[in-house]
N, C-alpha and C positions, 0 to 999 in steps of 0.2 A: 672426627675422633679426637679424644681429649688427649693432653700431654700425659705420657706415661710417668708414674712416680714409683719409687720403691714402696713396698708394703710388707709390714711384719705379719707373719701368719702365726696362728690362725686368727681369722676375723670372726666377729660375732654375727649371728643371723641379721641382727639390727643394722650393722655396718654395711653388709652386703646389700640389704634391701635398700638402704639409703643410696648407695651407688647406683643400683638399677633405677631408682626413682629419679635420677638425673637424666635418664635417656628418654626422649620423647616417646609417648605411647598414647594409644587410644584405649577406651573401655568397651570391649566387644564380647570378650569371652566370659563365661562363668568360671570364676576361679575357685580355689579351695574345693576342688572336686572330692567326692567321697573316696575314703580308703576302706575297702571292704576285706574282711578276712575270708579267704576261700577255705572253710573248714572241711567241706565235703571232698574238694579236690586233694587237700593234703592228706585226708584220711585214705582216699583211694590210692594215692601214691605211696603211702607209708613213709612220707618224707617230712620235710620242714614246715614251719608255719609259712603260708603263703598269703600275701596281701596283694590285692589288685587296686592300683590307683586309676580311678575311673575317669581318665581324660577323653573318653568317648562321650562324656556328659558335659561338655563345655558350651552347649547351647545351640547356636545358630546353625541351620542346615545339617542337622543330624549330629553336630558337634565333632570334636577330634582335635588332635594336638595342634593342628595348623592355626586354629583361631587365636591361641596364645601367641604364636609367631606373628600373626597378622596385626596384632595391636602395635608392634614396633615397626614392622614393614610399612603398613599403611599410615602410620604416623609421619614417617619419612615421606611417603608419597604425597600426603595432604599438604605439605609445605609448598609443593608446586601448584597447588589449587586446581587440580585437574577435574574434569567432568567425566573422564573415561579411563578405565584401567584395562590394559591389554596384557595377557599373560599366556605363554606357551608352556603346555604341560602334557602329560601323557593322556591317552584316550580315557582311561578310567580313573583319573587322578582324584584323590581325596582332597589335595590342596585345591585343585580347581573348583570343586563343590564348595568348599569353605570360603574361598576367595570371592565367589559370586555372592554368597550370602552375606559376607561382611561388607562388600561393596554396596549391596542393597541397603544395608543398615545406614550407610554413609551417604546414600543418594547418589551413587555413582553408577554409570553404565558399565558393564563388563563384557569385553571381547575375549573369548577363549579361542586359542588356536591349538588344537589338540593333535598330537602325533598319532597317526593311524587312520584307517578307513572307517567311515560311519558304518556300524554294523546294521544288519537288517532288522534285528530286534534290539530296540534301545532299552537297556537295563541299567541298574546299578547307579553309579555316580553320574554317568552321562544322562540318565533320565532325570535325575535331580537338577543337573545343570540346566536342562530344557525348562523344567518346572520353575526354576528360579529366574528365567527370563534372559539368560546370557545369549549374546550373539556368538554362534559357534561356527568355526571353520575346522576343516581337517587337513592335515599336512602329511605327505608321504614320508618324510624324514626330517631331521633336525635343520638342514639347510633350507627346505622349503617352508618349514615352520617359521624360521627367522625372517625369510623374505615376506611372508604373509603378514607377520606382526609389523614390520617396517612399513609395508604398503598400507595397511589399515590405519597405522598412526599418521602417515602422510595424508591419507583421505580424510581422517578426523580433523586434522589441522586445516586442510583446505576448506573444509566446511565450517570453520570458525570454532572448532572444538578445541579442547586441552587434554591430549592424551598422555598417559604415563605407561611405559612398558615396565611391568613389575620385575621381569627377569633382570633388568639392568639396575634394580634397586640396591643400593650399597648395603642395606641391612638385610639382604635375602638370607644369608647364612647366619650372621651374628644374631639376628632376631630369635632364631630357633634356640640357640645356646643361652641367651638371656632368659627366655621363657622357661627353660628347663632347670636353670639355676633356681628360679623362683619356685618351680614345681617341686624341686627337691626339698627346699625349705618347708613347703607345706607337708610333704610326706614326713619329714623328721619331726615336725610339730604334732602331727596326727599320731605317730608311733609313740612319741614321748607321753602323750595323754594315756597311753596304755602301758607306760613304763617299759617300753621296748625301744630297741635301735636296730636298724637293718644290717645284716651282714652282706647281702647281695641285692643288687638292683639289676633287673632285666628289661630290656626295651628293644624293639625293632629299631635298627639304626642305619641311617645313611651318612652318619657322622655329625649331623648338626645338633640334635637334642642330646645325643650322647655326650658331646662336648660340654653341654651345660651341666649335666649330671656329674660328669667327671670333675668339672671345675668346682661345683658346690662342695664335693667331698674334699677336694684340695684346699680350698679356701677355709673351710671349717676345721680341717684336720680330722675329719670323720673317718671311721675305720671301714666303711663298706666298700665292696668291690663292685664296680659298674661294669656289667656284662652287656655289650651290645651284640645283637644277632642281626646280621645283614640279610637283606632280602634281595640283594643285587650284587653282581660281580663287576659293576661299572667302575667302582672306585677302589683304591687301596685304602681301606677304612682307617687303619692307625695313623697314616700320614695326614689324611683329610681331617680326621677328628682333631688331631693335635694342632693343625693349621687353623681351624675354626676356633679352637679354645684360644690360641694366641691372639687372633683378631678380636675375640671377645674380651680378653683381658685388656687389650689396647683401648677398646671402647669404654672400658670401666676406669681407665686410667691406672691400672695396676701393672706392676713390673714383676711378673712371677714366671719362672721357666716352666714350660710344658714340653715334654718330648713324646715321640710316638710309642716309646717303650712302656708308657704309662697306660696306654689304651688297650683294654681287654676286648677283644672282638672275636666272634666265632662266625666263620664263613661257610660252615659245613651243612647249613640247613636251607640253602637256597633252592636245592632240588634241581630240576632240569633248566632253570633259568628264571629271570626276573619277570614277574607278572603271570607266572604259571603255578598253580597250586601243586604241593607236593603231598605225598602220602602221609608223612610224619606231621605236616601242618594241617591236613584235613583231620587226622586223628585228634590233634590238639583242639581244633575248633569244636569237634564233637564233644570231647571230654569237658571242656569248659562249659558248653551249653548243657550237657546232661548231669553235671555235678553241681553247677552253680547258677544256671540260668543266665550265664554271660555270654553274649554273642561276640566272637572274634571274627576276623576276616581271614580268608585263606592266603592272602598275599603277603601281608606284613605281620600283623599280630599273631596269626596262626603259626607262622614259621618261627617267631620269637618265642612263643609258648612251647613250640616242639623242642627248641633248644633247652628251655627250663626243664621240661618234662624229662628229656633224655639225661640232663645232668642230675636229676633226682634219682632216676633209675640206675645210673651207673656209679652212684656214690659220690659224685663231686659235691653234691649238696647233702648235708645230713640232717638228722631229726632236730638238732639244736639250733639250726640256722633260722634266721628270719629274713624271708625273701620278698622283695617287692616287685611285682610285674606291673609295668606301666602300660595301660591300655590306651593306645593312641587313636583308637576309632577305627574307621574304615568299614563300618557295618554294612553299607550299601552294596559292598562287593559280594555278600552272600547271595544276593539276588541275581548277579550277573553270572555266577557259577551255580546256578540252581539245581543243575543235575547231579552235583556232588551229594546232595542231601536227600535224594529221592531214589536211591538205588534199591535193588532187590534185597539187600542185607538189612534194610530199614523196615521192610514190610512184615507184619506178623505172619506166621505160618498158618496154613489153611486150618480153620477151626479154632485158631488161637484167640486170645483176648486182644481187642482193639482199643 
């Protein structure tokens, strides 16, 4: 971390980019992803202008937001000159898929230790993990996961290898925030080309990427509201987001106060729990697909979209608003939850058009 210094605000986009450029990074993701206006969706909802930032199109291994993060995380990793990256994540983790793809680009072996039992039918992200060639282990819980990671690291060292456990990477959280400061700058440039500015930004949040968008608005003095929609009740998102924002400011050498009261987060769209589709989220997935041909996932982006849709329907967002929805990827999950999209309600009635 660099020594913090006071900073007068607002900063210019060029000044922010110059600070980010001082942080080591790799070139893995496709950046400057498209910003598409969802005209049919807006018309259907009778609401604001809605734009979708297509960060599902970042390239490697089906794309997604994690590839932007991994440019910073793996730059830190590569300073150790490893030949193997070990990471512990959830069974159907989007991050796991993108990490393996990124490591393949760097010529590194990847060992995944996934929390959960190996399913009888391998689908979704897990299927892609196997396709990408990861060595995969399954752990019953977090303690078992950690033990397996440590054991495999010791075994790699004993065989003459150089392992790096990515969970211990000091850039694990800050990388996400840095990536989404930069993404926000892209969005603002893309809207400025249309002579527009956002009033609200929506994103599925566990605190990391949201911290970056919040910081971008704060550093620029921009007037948009960052709305994080959480898909998990594991964290207290306002305090976590503010904490990651402060760590990120430290990494950039900026002395700017951030408190959790500045964090806008909605936790009412989780449904019955993390990793479990919700009725509102499923409706949002169908609505994006059938109005715009954009595929969300039912775990993260679907629930975030459910929040946005509810806010339009309840009048929180008005016709004059300009809303950006950040599509963070996760597309392979639609195959894991394939029965959601093949119900009787989706079949034509007898004698109807097909």
